[in-house]
GUSEMAR-922602 format. One record per residue: x, z, y of N, C-alpha, C in turn; residue in three letters. Coordinates in Angstrom, 1 decimal, padded with zeros to 4 digits. Each point is the difference from the previous one (the first is absolute). Example, Ala and Ser with C-alpha at 12.3 -4.5 7.8 and 13.67 -1.06 7.14 Angstrom:
% GUSEMAR-922602
      nX      nZ      nY     caX     caZ     caY      cX      cZ      cY  residuo
   013.2   007.8  -005.7  -000.9   000.0   001.2   000.9   000.0   001.2      ala
  -000.4  -000.7   001.1   000.9   000.0   001.1  -000.8   000.8   001.1      ser
//
This chain:
% GUSEMAR-922602
      nX      nZ      nY     caX     caZ     caY      cX      cZ      cY  residuo
  -011.6   010.8  -020.7   000.0  -000.7   001.1   001.8   000.7   001.2      met
   000.1   001.1   000.4   001.1   000.6   000.4   001.5  -000.9  -000.9      val
  -000.4   000.0  -001.5   001.3  -000.7  -000.9   000.4  -001.0   000.8      ser
  -000.7  -000.5   000.9   000.2  -002.2   000.7   001.0   001.0   000.8      thr
   001.0  -001.6   000.3   001.0   000.6   000.8  -000.2  -001.2   001.7      thr
  -000.2  -000.2   000.7  -001.1  -000.6   001.4   002.6  -000.6   000.6      leu
  -000.1  -001.5  -000.3   000.5  -000.8   000.7  -000.2  -000.8   001.1      leu
   001.2  -000.2   001.0  -000.7   000.0   001.5   001.6  -001.4   000.2      val
  -000.2  -001.1   000.0   001.1  -000.8   000.5  -000.2  -000.5   001.1      ile
   001.1   000.0   000.6  -000.1  -000.2   001.2   001.7  -000.7   000.5      ala
  -000.3  -000.1   001.5   000.5  -000.3   001.2   000.8   001.0   000.6      lys
   001.1   000.5   000.2   000.0   000.6   001.2   000.0  -000.8   001.6      glu
  -001.1   000.6   000.6  -000.4  -000.5   001.6   000.7  -000.3   000.9      pro
   000.6  -001.2  -000.4   001.3  -000.1   000.6  -000.6  -001.1   001.2      arg
   000.0  -000.3   001.7   000.3  -001.6   000.7   000.5  -001.0  -000.8      pro
  -000.7  -001.5   000.3   000.5  -001.3  -001.0  -000.4   001.4  -001.5      gly
  -000.4  -000.3  -000.2   000.4   001.0  -001.3  -001.6  -000.5  -001.1      arg
  -001.2   000.6   000.8  -000.4   000.5  -001.1  -001.5  -001.1   001.3      val
  -001.6   000.0  -000.4  -000.5  -000.6   000.1   000.2  -001.4   001.7      lys
   000.8  -000.7  -000.7   000.5  -001.2   001.0  -001.4  -000.7   000.5      thr
  -000.7  -000.1  -001.1  -001.7  -000.8  -000.1  -000.5   000.4   001.3      arg
  -000.2   001.7   000.4   000.1   000.4   001.2   000.3  -000.3   001.0      leu
   000.7  -000.7   000.4   001.5  -000.5   000.9  -000.4  -001.5   000.2      thr
  -000.3  -000.9   001.2  -001.5   000.9   001.2  -001.6   000.0  -000.8      pro
  -000.4   001.0   000.6   000.3   000.4   001.0   000.4   001.4   000.3      pro
   000.5   000.8  -000.6   000.6   001.4   000.5   001.8  -000.8  -000.1      phe
   000.3   000.8   000.1   001.6  -000.2   001.0   000.6   000.7  -002.2      ser
   001.4  -000.2  -000.4   000.7   001.0  -000.9  -000.4   001.4   000.1      pro
   000.2   000.1   001.3  -000.1   002.1   000.0  -001.2   000.3  -000.5      asp
  -000.8  -001.1   000.7  -002.0   001.1  -000.3  -000.2  -000.7  -001.7      glu
   000.6  -001.2   000.0  -000.3   000.0  -001.9   000.7   001.1  -000.7      ala
   001.1   000.5   000.2   001.4   000.4  -000.7  -001.4   001.6   000.1      ala
  -000.2   000.6   001.0  -000.8   000.7   000.4  -001.6   000.3  -001.5      ala
  -000.8  -001.4   000.6  -001.0   000.4  -001.3   000.5  -000.7  -001.1      leu
   000.9  -000.1  -000.8   000.7   000.2  -001.2  -000.5   001.9   000.0      ala
   000.9   000.2   001.0   000.5   001.5  -000.2  -001.1   001.0  -000.3      glu
  -001.2  -000.9   000.5  -001.4   001.0   000.4  -000.6  -000.1  -001.2      ala
   000.2  -001.5  -000.8  -000.7  -000.5  -001.1   000.9   000.6  -000.9      ala
   000.9   000.0  -000.7   000.6   000.8  -000.2   000.1   001.5  -000.5      leu
   000.1   000.7   001.1  -000.5   001.7   000.1  -001.3   000.4  -000.1      gly
  -000.9  -000.9  -000.4  -001.8   000.0   000.0   000.2   000.0  -001.5      asp
   000.5  -001.0  -000.9  -000.2  -000.1  -001.3   000.5   001.1  -000.8      ser
   001.2   000.3   000.3   000.8   001.1  -000.7  -000.4   001.4   001.2      leu
  -000.8   000.2   000.6  -000.8   001.4   000.4  -001.5  -000.3  -001.1      arg
  -000.1  -001.1  -000.5  -001.6  -000.4  -000.7   001.1   000.2  -001.5      ala
   001.0   000.1  -000.3   000.5   000.3  -001.8   000.6   001.3   000.1      val
   000.2   000.2   001.2   000.3   001.8   000.0  -001.6   000.7  -000.3      ala
  -000.8  -000.3   000.1  -001.1   001.1   000.3  -000.7  -000.7  -001.6      ala
   000.5  -000.7  -001.1   000.0  -000.4  -000.4   000.7   000.6  -001.3      ala
  -001.7   000.5  -001.6   001.1   000.4  -001.2   000.8  -000.8  -000.1      pro
   001.0   000.2  -000.6   000.8  -000.1  -000.7   001.6   000.7  -000.2      ala
   000.0  -001.0  -001.4   001.4   001.5  -000.3   002.1  -000.6   000.8      arg
  -000.2  -001.2   000.7   001.3   000.0   000.2  -000.7  -000.8   001.4      arg
   000.8  -000.2   001.0  -001.0  -001.1   001.3   002.1  -000.7  -000.2      arg
  -000.1  -001.2   000.5   001.3  -001.0  -000.4   000.2  -000.9   001.7      val
   000.7   000.3   000.9  -000.1  -001.1   001.1   000.9  -001.1  -000.4      leu
   000.4  -001.1  -000.8   000.8  -000.9   000.0   000.2  -000.8   001.2      val
   001.1   000.1  -000.2   000.0  -000.2   001.6   001.6  -000.7   000.6      leu
  -000.4  -001.7   000.7   000.9  -000.6   000.6   000.7   000.8   001.1      asp
   000.8   000.4   000.6   000.0   000.7   001.1   000.8   001.4  -000.2      gly
  -000.1   000.6   000.8   000.7   001.8   000.2  -001.7   000.4   000.0      ser
  -000.6   001.5  -000.3  -001.2   001.1   000.8   000.0  -000.3   001.5      pro
  -000.5   000.5   000.2   000.1  -000.1   001.4  -001.5   001.7   000.5      gly
   000.2   000.5   001.1  -001.3   000.7  -000.1  -001.5   000.1  -000.4      pro
  -000.3  -001.0  -000.1  -001.2  -000.8  -000.2  -000.4   000.7  -001.8      trp
   001.4   000.2  -000.4  -000.4   000.1  -001.6  -000.2   001.8   000.2      leu
  -001.3   000.5  -000.9  -000.5   001.3  -000.1   000.4   000.4  -001.3      pro
  -000.3   001.6  -000.4   001.3   000.4  -000.5  -000.5  -000.1  -001.3      pro
   000.7   000.4  -001.5  -000.6  -000.6  -001.3   000.0  -001.4  -000.3      gly
   000.9  -001.0   000.3   000.3  -000.5  -000.4   001.3  -000.9  -000.6      phe
   000.3  -000.2  -000.7   001.3  -000.8  -001.0   000.7  -000.5   000.7      asp
   001.3  -001.1   001.1  -000.5  -001.2   000.3   001.3  -001.0  -001.1      val
  -000.5  -000.7  -000.7   000.7  -000.6  -000.2   000.5  -001.3   000.4      val
   001.0  -000.8  -000.7   000.5  -001.3   000.7  -001.0  -001.4  -001.1      pro
  -000.3  -001.2   001.3  -000.5  -000.7  -000.5   001.4  -000.8  -000.5      gln
   000.1  -001.0  -001.3   001.1  -000.4  -000.8  -000.1  -001.3   000.9      cys
   000.9  -000.7  -000.6  -000.2  -001.9   000.6  -001.0  -000.6  -000.4      ala
   000.1  -001.4   000.3  -000.9  -001.0  -000.8  -001.5   000.0   001.3      gly
  -001.0  -001.2  -001.0  -000.8  -000.2  -000.1  -000.8   001.3   000.3      gly
  -001.4  -000.1   000.8  -001.1   000.9  -000.1   000.1  -000.1  -001.1      leu
  -000.7  -000.4  -001.0  -000.5   000.5  -001.5   001.3   001.2  -000.7      asp
   001.5  -000.9   000.5   001.2   001.2  -000.7  -000.5   001.5   000.9      glu
   000.2  -000.4   001.4  -000.4   001.9   000.0  -001.5   000.8  -000.5      arg
  -000.3  -000.5   000.2  -001.7   000.5  -000.4   000.3   000.2  -001.9      leu
   000.2  -000.9  -000.9   000.8   000.1  -000.9   001.1   001.2  -000.2      ala
   000.6   000.4   000.4   000.7   001.3   000.8  -000.3   000.6   000.0      asp
  -001.0   000.5   000.6  -000.7   000.9   000.7  -000.3   000.9  -001.1      ala
  -000.7  -001.0  -001.3  -000.7   000.3  -000.2   000.7   000.2  -001.6      phe
   001.4   000.2  -000.1   001.1  -000.7  -001.2   000.3   002.0  -000.3      ala
   000.0   000.1   002.2   000.1   001.8   000.2  -001.2   001.1  -000.6      gly
  -001.2   000.1  -000.4  -001.6   000.5  -000.7   000.8  -000.1  -001.3      cys
  -000.4   001.9  -000.5  -000.1   000.1  -001.5  -001.2   000.3  -000.6      ala
  -001.0  -000.9   001.4  -001.2   000.4  -000.6  -001.5  -000.6   000.9      gly
  -001.0   000.3   000.0  -001.1  -001.1   000.8   000.6  -000.2   001.4      pro
   000.0  -001.0   000.7   000.6  -000.1   001.4  -001.6  -001.1   000.7      ala
   000.2   000.3   000.8  -000.5  -000.6   001.2   000.4   000.0   000.8      leu
   000.7  -001.4   000.8   000.4  -000.3   000.9  -000.8  -000.7   001.2      leu
   000.4   000.0   001.1  -000.7  -000.5   001.5   001.4  -000.7   001.0      ile
  -000.1  -000.8   001.0   000.4  -000.3   000.9  -000.4   000.9   001.4      gly
   000.5  -000.7   000.4   000.5   000.5   001.8  -001.5  -000.2   001.2      met
  -000.7  -001.8  -001.0   000.0  -000.8   001.5  -001.7   001.1  -000.9      asp
  -000.8   000.7  -000.2  -001.2   000.6  -000.2  -000.1   001.0   000.8      thr
   000.1   000.2   001.0  -000.3   001.6   000.8  -002.0   000.6  -000.1      pro
  -000.6  -000.4  -000.1  -001.4   000.6   000.3   000.1  -000.4  -001.9      gln
   001.1   000.9  -001.2  -000.5   000.4  -000.8  -000.1   001.5  -000.6      val
  -001.1   000.6  -000.6   000.0   001.3   000.0   000.5   001.0  -000.9      thr
  -000.2   001.4  -000.3   000.7   000.5  -001.3  -001.3  -000.5  -001.1      pro
  -001.1  -000.4   000.0  -000.6  -000.1  -000.8   000.1  -001.2  -001.0      glu
   000.5  -001.2   000.8   000.0  -001.4  -000.6   001.5   000.7  -000.5      leu
   000.4   000.5  -000.2   001.9   000.5  -000.4  -000.5   000.8  -000.7      leu
  -001.1   000.9  -000.4  -000.3   000.9  -001.5  -000.2  -001.1  -001.1      thr
   000.3   000.3  -001.1   000.5  -001.6  -001.0  -000.4   000.7  -001.2      val
  -000.8   000.0  -000.6   000.2   000.3  -001.8   000.3  -000.4  -000.7      asp
   001.1  -000.6  -000.5   000.0  -000.5  -001.2  -000.5  -000.2  -001.6      phe
  -001.1   001.0  -000.1  -000.4   000.9  -001.1  -000.4  -001.1  -001.0      ala
  -001.0  -000.9   000.8  -000.7  -000.8  -000.5   000.6  -002.2   000.4      asp
   001.5   000.1   000.4   000.3  -001.6   000.7   001.4   000.0  -000.5      cys
   000.4  -001.3   000.2   001.5   000.2  -000.1   001.1   000.0   001.3      asp
  -001.3  -000.8   001.0   000.9  -000.1   001.4  -001.5  -000.4   000.5      ala
   000.4   000.0   001.3  -000.8   000.0   001.1   000.7  -000.8   001.1      tyr
  -001.1  -001.0   001.1   000.3  -001.1  -000.1  -000.6  -000.5   001.4      phe
   000.5   000.5   001.7  -000.4  -000.2   001.4   000.2  -001.2   000.4      gly
  -001.1  -000.9   000.3   000.2  -000.5   000.7   000.1  -000.5   001.4      pro
   000.9  -001.2   000.4  -000.3   000.3   001.3  -000.1  -001.8   000.2      ala
  -001.0   000.1   001.4  -001.0  -001.3   000.6   001.1  -001.1   000.5      glu
   001.6   000.5   000.0   000.3  -001.6   000.0   000.3  -000.8  -001.6      asp
   000.2   000.8  -000.9   000.1  -000.8  -001.4   000.8   001.3  -000.2      gly
   001.0   000.7   000.3   000.7   001.3  -000.4  -000.7   000.7  -001.0      gly
   001.0   001.1   000.2  -000.5   001.8  -000.9   000.5   000.4   001.3      phe
  -000.6   001.1  -000.2   000.1   001.8   000.9   000.4   000.4  -000.7      trp
  -000.4   000.5  -001.1  -000.2   001.0  -000.9   000.5  -000.4  -001.3      ala
   001.1   000.4  -001.0  -000.2  -000.5  -001.4   000.5   001.6  -000.9      leu
  -000.8  -000.1  -001.0   000.9   001.7  -001.0  -000.5  -000.6  -001.0      gly
   001.0   000.9  -000.9  -000.1  -001.1  -001.2   000.4   001.8  -000.9      leu
  -000.7   000.3  -001.0  -000.3   001.8  -000.9   001.5  -000.6  -000.6      ala
   000.6  -001.2  -000.4   000.9   000.6  -000.9   001.4  -001.4   001.1      arg
   000.5   000.6   001.0   000.7  -001.0   000.7   000.9  -000.7  -000.8      pro
  -000.1  -001.7   000.1   000.5  -000.4  -000.8   000.5  -001.8   001.1      asp
   002.0   000.2   000.9  -000.4  -000.2   000.1   000.3  -001.5  -000.1      pro
  -000.2  -000.9  -001.2  -000.2  -001.1  -000.1  -001.2  -000.6   000.6      ala
  -001.4   000.7   000.0  -000.8  -000.5   000.6  -000.4  -000.3   001.7      leu
   001.2   000.7   000.0   000.0  -001.2   001.7   001.4  -000.6   000.5      val
   000.9   000.6  -000.8   000.9  -001.4  -000.2  -000.8  -001.8   000.1      arg
   000.9  -000.5   000.9  -000.6  -001.8  -000.4  -001.0   000.0   000.9      gly
  -001.1   000.5   000.0  -001.2  -000.3   001.2   000.3   000.0   001.1      val
  -000.6  -001.8   000.3   000.0   000.4   001.9  -000.4  -000.1   000.3      pro
   001.2   000.7   001.1  -000.1   001.0   001.6  -000.6  -001.1   000.7      met
  -001.0   000.8   001.1  -000.2  -000.3   001.3  -000.6  -001.4   000.4      ser
  -000.7  -001.1  -001.0  -001.0  -000.7  -000.4  -001.3   000.5  -000.1      thr
  -000.9  -000.7   000.3  -001.4   000.1   000.0  -000.5   000.2  -001.1      pro
   001.2  -000.5  -001.7  -001.0   000.5  -001.3   000.9   000.9   000.3      val
   000.9   000.8   000.4   000.2   001.3  -000.8  -000.4   000.8  -000.7      thr
  -001.2   000.8   000.6  -001.1   000.6  -000.5  -000.2  -000.1  -001.7      gly
  -000.8  -001.3   000.2  -001.0  -000.5  -000.9   001.1  -000.4  -001.8      ala
   001.8   000.2   000.8   000.9  -000.9  -000.9   000.6   002.1  -000.8      val
  -000.1   000.5   000.8   000.8   002.1  -000.5  -001.0   000.3  -000.1      gln
  -001.7  -000.4   000.2  -001.6   000.2  -001.0   000.5  -000.1  -001.5      arg
  -000.1  -001.7   000.1  -000.3  -000.4  -001.0   001.9   000.0  -001.4      glu
   000.4   000.5   000.4   001.6   000.2  -000.3  -000.7   001.1  -001.3      arg
  -000.1   001.6   000.8  -001.3   001.2  -000.5  -001.2  -001.1  -000.9      leu
   000.0   000.1   000.0  -001.5  -000.5  -001.0   000.7  -001.0  -000.9      cys
   000.9  -000.5   000.4   001.2  -000.9  -001.5   000.3   001.3  -000.6      thr
   000.4   000.9   000.8   001.1   000.7  -001.3  -001.1   001.2   000.1      ala
  -001.5  -000.5  -000.7  -000.9   001.1  -000.6  -000.6   001.0   000.5      gly
   000.6   000.6   001.0  -000.3   001.2   001.8  -001.2  -000.1  -000.4      leu
  -001.1   001.3   000.2  -000.7   000.5   000.2  -000.3   000.1   001.6      arg
  -000.5  -001.1   000.5   000.7  -000.5   002.2  -001.3   001.2   000.4      val
   000.4   000.5   001.0  -001.1   000.7   001.1   000.4  -000.6   001.2      arg
  -001.3  -000.2   000.5   000.2  -000.6   001.8  -000.2   000.6   001.2      asp
   000.5   000.6   000.0   000.5   000.7   002.0  -001.6  -000.9   000.9      leu
  -000.1   000.5   001.1  -000.6  -000.9   000.8   001.2  -001.2   000.8      pro
  -000.7  -000.9   000.4   000.9  -001.1   000.7   000.3   000.7   001.7      arg
   001.2  -000.1   000.1   000.7   000.2   001.7   000.8  -000.7   000.6      leu
  -000.1  -000.5   001.0   000.4  -000.7   000.7   001.2   000.6   000.5      arg
   001.6  -001.3  -000.5   001.3   000.9   000.6   000.0  -001.0   001.6      asp
   000.9   001.4   000.8   001.0  -000.4   001.8   000.2  -000.8  -000.1      val
   000.2  -001.0   000.1   001.1  -001.6   000.1   000.0  -000.9   001.1      asp
  -001.1  -000.1   000.9  -000.4  -000.1   000.4  -000.7   000.1   001.7      thr
   000.0   000.7   001.4  -001.3   000.3   001.3  -001.1   000.1  -000.5      ala
  -000.4  -001.0  -000.6  -001.8   000.4  -000.2  -000.2   000.6  -001.2      ala
   001.1   000.3  -001.3   000.0   000.6  -001.0   000.3   001.6   000.5      asp
   000.7  -000.1   000.6   000.2   001.2   000.8  -000.6   001.0   000.5      ala
  -001.2  -000.8   001.3  -001.2   000.7   000.2  -001.2  -000.1  -001.0      arg
  -000.6  -001.1  -000.9  -000.8   001.0  -001.0   000.4   001.0  -000.3      ala
   001.3  -000.1  -000.3   000.0   001.4  -001.4   000.4   001.2   000.8      val
   000.1   000.5   001.5  -000.1   000.1   000.9  -001.3   000.7   000.0      ala
  -000.9  -000.7  -000.3  -001.4   000.4   000.7  -000.1   000.2  -001.8      ala
   000.1  -000.2  -001.0  -000.4   000.9  -000.9   000.7   001.7  -000.2      cys
   001.1  -000.1   000.5   000.1   001.8   000.4   000.6  -000.5   001.3      ala
  -001.4   001.3   000.7   000.2  -000.7   001.5   001.0   001.9   000.9      pro
  -000.2   000.9  -001.1   001.0   001.3   000.4   001.3   000.1  -001.1      his
   000.6  -001.1   000.0   001.4   000.4  -000.8   000.8  -000.6   001.4      gly
   001.2   000.2  -000.8   000.9  -000.1   000.6   001.1  -001.3   000.4      arg
  -000.9  -000.8  -000.8   000.2  -001.6   000.1  -001.1  -000.5   001.2      phe
  -001.2   000.3   000.3  -000.9  -000.3   000.8   000.3   000.2   001.7      ala
   000.6   001.3  -000.3   000.7   000.9   001.2   000.6  -001.2   000.5      ala
   001.1  -000.3  -000.7   001.4  -001.2   000.6  -000.3  -001.4   000.3      arg
  -001.4   000.2  -001.1  -000.4  -001.5   000.8  -000.2  -000.4   001.1      leu
  -001.1   001.1   000.3  -000.4   000.1   002.1   001.1   000.3   000.4      ala
   001.0   001.1  -000.3   001.0  -000.6   001.4   000.8  -000.7  -000.1      ala
   000.3  -000.7  -001.1   000.7  -001.4   000.4  -001.4  -001.2   000.2      cys
  -000.9   000.2   000.0  -000.9  -001.5   000.1   000.2   000.4   002.0      ala
   000.4   001.4   000.2  -000.7   000.4   001.3   001.4  -000.7   001.2      thr
   001.0   000.0  -001.3   001.7   000.2   000.6  -000.4  -001.9   000.3      gly
  -000.3  -000.6  -001.0  -000.6  -001.7  -000.4  -000.4  -000.3   001.4      thr
  -001.4   000.7   000.2   000.0  -000.6   001.1  -000.3   000.3   001.1      glu
   001.8   001.1   000.1  -000.3   000.1   001.8   001.9  -001.4  -000.3      arg
   000.1  -000.4  -000.6   001.3  -000.9  -000.3  -000.5  -001.5   000.4      arg
  -001.4   000.0  -000.1  -000.5  -001.2   000.0  -001.1  -000.4   001.6      gly
   000.5   001.5   000.3  -000.8   000.0   001.3   001.5  -000.6   001.1      gly
   000.5   001.0  -000.1   001.0  -000.2   000.8   001.4  -001.3   000.4      arg
//
């Protein structure tokens, strides 16, 4: 298990660049703060999981939210499929990749063993996927998959199966895209930084609405 590389693909949490579907009801600053909390919770889960290497594949610059023990590499240009493919291309052995939108993820979910499977697939409730693991990272398994559609996850999983890979499914998780998502995810992980930040932002939103 410790031979696995854990990858997190993320954007620097800057106002106006992340979580734009949270505005409204939240301000761009609040949306960025929520994104930072979600990324921080995700990175802490990765830091606590067994891994040979931990890599943040980042669009932007790292900040104080980055815990120690991570290599930081820039995302390549192109669509999300190209960026995911490039992230896997940098791995010499088994790798599991997640995003920054599932702060409820736990170290246990990220503790994977490729001894009896070739791939891990973590479906998301919106039709995408929150995790993808490959025993032998091959960029061609990701490149060309249509991203950010209701069938993204189905197409990606079918791509794995068509390649003859033995796929093990991880639990279905909910991404944080909308305010309703944020509330549901915070309820799943009430003691995380994301839940605390959401509570603070919600209080600010209520105050603004009351003015």
